[in-house]
Legacy VTK file of the C-alpha trace (Angstrom):
# vtk DataFile Version 3.0
C-alpha trace
ASCII
DATASET POLYDATA
POINTS 88 float
32.346 -171.905 12.088
29.373 -173.280 13.973
26.040 -171.539 12.982
24.998 -171.137 16.632
28.306 -169.493 17.475
27.932 -167.193 14.462
24.426 -166.077 15.531
25.519 -165.539 19.144
28.488 -163.447 18.012
26.209 -161.381 15.790
23.758 -160.810 18.674
26.619 -159.835 20.987
27.954 -157.243 18.532
24.410 -155.894 17.997
23.919 -155.568 21.756
27.226 -153.704 22.119
26.275 -151.347 19.301
22.815 -150.742 20.779
24.301 -150.039 24.203
26.803 -147.582 22.781
24.056 -145.716 20.899
21.881 -145.602 24.031
24.746 -144.220 26.151
25.606 -141.619 23.533
21.993 -140.430 23.333
21.677 -140.344 27.124
24.808 -138.249 27.680
24.026 -135.976 24.763
20.555 -135.098 26.076
21.652 -134.760 29.712
23.996 -131.874 28.845
21.106 -129.692 27.710
19.004 -130.653 30.757
21.574 -129.266 33.176
21.298 -125.731 31.817
24.973 -125.416 30.966
24.257 -123.910 27.558
24.713 -120.171 27.214
22.882 -119.992 23.880
19.629 -121.799 23.168
16.974 -121.835 20.462
13.620 -120.918 21.999
11.475 -121.196 18.871
11.697 -121.242 15.092
9.281 -120.796 12.199
9.865 -121.703 8.575
9.081 -118.978 6.043
10.034 -120.963 2.968
12.222 -123.844 1.868
15.439 -122.110 2.978
14.323 -119.151 5.093
13.224 -119.076 8.716
12.767 -116.933 11.784
14.567 -118.083 14.932
14.251 -116.831 18.506
17.539 -117.366 20.346
18.034 -116.829 24.097
21.417 -115.354 24.964
22.487 -113.557 28.115
18.940 -113.228 29.479
17.695 -111.719 26.229
15.521 -113.193 23.467
16.795 -112.242 20.023
14.712 -112.652 16.835
16.897 -113.599 13.870
16.077 -113.891 10.190
18.051 -116.794 8.697
18.649 -117.321 4.962
21.319 -119.345 3.148
23.384 -116.195 2.650
22.939 -114.301 5.909
21.674 -114.061 9.471
20.000 -110.782 10.415
19.039 -109.538 13.881
15.467 -108.290 13.646
14.500 -107.525 17.254
15.431 -108.211 20.876
13.573 -108.234 24.187
14.267 -109.393 27.755
13.918 -113.163 28.080
11.593 -114.928 30.505
13.279 -116.150 33.660
12.311 -119.671 34.612
11.528 -120.227 38.245
10.556 -116.650 39.022
7.100 -116.425 40.481
4.696 -113.579 40.879
3.871 -111.752 44.134
LINES 1 89
88 0 1 2 3 4 5 6 7 8 9 10 11 12 13 14 15 16 17 18 19 20 21 22 23 24 25 26 27 28 29 30 31 32 33 34 35 36 37 38 39 40 41 42 43 44 45 46 47 48 49 50 51 52 53 54 55 56 57 58 59 60 61 62 63 64 65 66 67 68 69 70 71 72 73 74 75 76 77 78 79 80 81 82 83 84 85 86 87
């Protein structure tokens, strides 16, 4: 096989792979931008190597969860902030 043809084929396959990765990343991120998700992580804080606190928004409510390798515990809940609502 001709070395030039080999290099061009390799570049073509690399370009196809790069394009596929770019499209996958673009469509994956656009789903979360449209607000279709019912459940979303608002914030999280690590307490140790395998323990953390997570604030999850679900149904207009923010729920604080304690997460360990063996369990998930609901600690507290409060009404979530509504985006786009302004003051008086």
